[in-house]
N, C-alpha and C positions, 0 to 999 in steps of 0.2 A: 744242518750237518753237525755232528758231534765234534767238539773241539779236541785237538790232539792232547796227549797227556802233558801234564805240567812239566816244564823243564827242570832238571836237576843239574848238578855240577859233578863232573868226574872227580873222584877223590884224589886221583893221581895227577891229572893235568889241568884241572879246573875248567875244562871246556864244557859248554852246555850240552846236555844229553837228555834223552827221555827213555824211560824204561817201558818196554812192551813185553807181552808174553811171547816167547819164542816157540818154535815148532815142537820142542820137547817139553813145553810147559814151564820152562825156567824164565827168569827175568833176563831180558836181552837189552843191553844199552845200545841205543840207536842215535845217530846224529840228528840234531834238531832240524836242520835244513835239508830239503830234498837235494838229491845229487843226480847229475846226468850219468854218472857211472854206478849208481846204486843198484843193488840186487835184492832189495827188500821192499815189499809193499805192505802197507798197514790196512787192516780191516777191523772195524768195530763190531762186536757181536751183541751189542746192547748193554754190556757190562764192562768189558775189557777191550783194550787194543791188542790185536794179535799180529805177529809178524809172519809173513810168508816169504820164504827164501826162494828166489827164482834163478833159473839158469840164465846165461847171457842172452840167449834168444828170447826167452820169456820176458826178461827185463826190458829188452828193446821193444817188444810188442806192447808191454804195459805202458811204456813211455809214449809210444806211437798212439795209443788209445787215450792219452791225456792223463794217465795215472802218475802220481808222484812216486819216485823210488828213492830209497834211503840207503845209507851205508851203516853197517854195524860200527859202533865206536871202536871195537877191537881192531878194525882196519886202519884207523887213523890215530889212535891214542899212542903217544910215545912211550907209555908205560904198560902197554897191553900184555907184554910177556909176564910181568909180575902178577897180573890178574889171572892169567891162564895157570900159572904155577900155584896160586892160592886155590883155584878151583880144583886143580888136580890133587892137591894135598887133602882138601875136604872130601873129595870122592874116595880117596884111599882110606881115610879115617872112617867114613860111613860103611865101606865094605868090610873093614876089619872088625866092626862092631856086630856083624851078623853072626 
C-alpha cells in the first residue's frame, strides 16, 4: 500500500494536515487522522493522492465498507475564514488579468 502524503503543519493553527489533489485539481488540506464524520475518501492514482468528496450517504457506505474517511481542514481550522478570503482575493486577481 502506498503511504499517505507527508504531514505538514497549517500555517494558521499549526495542526498537522496533508495536502491532496481536490476534485477541481487544487491542493486541498485534509486532516491527518481519519474521522468517523469525514466526507472525503483518498485514492492514489500511481502518482498523486486524490480526494473524493462524498455525500453523507456515500460516506456512511464507504465507512461501512472499511474505507477511511477524512475531514477537510477547512472544517476544523479556527482560521479557515482567513484562508477562504485569501483564495477569493487570488481568484479575483486572476480574473482581472484576463
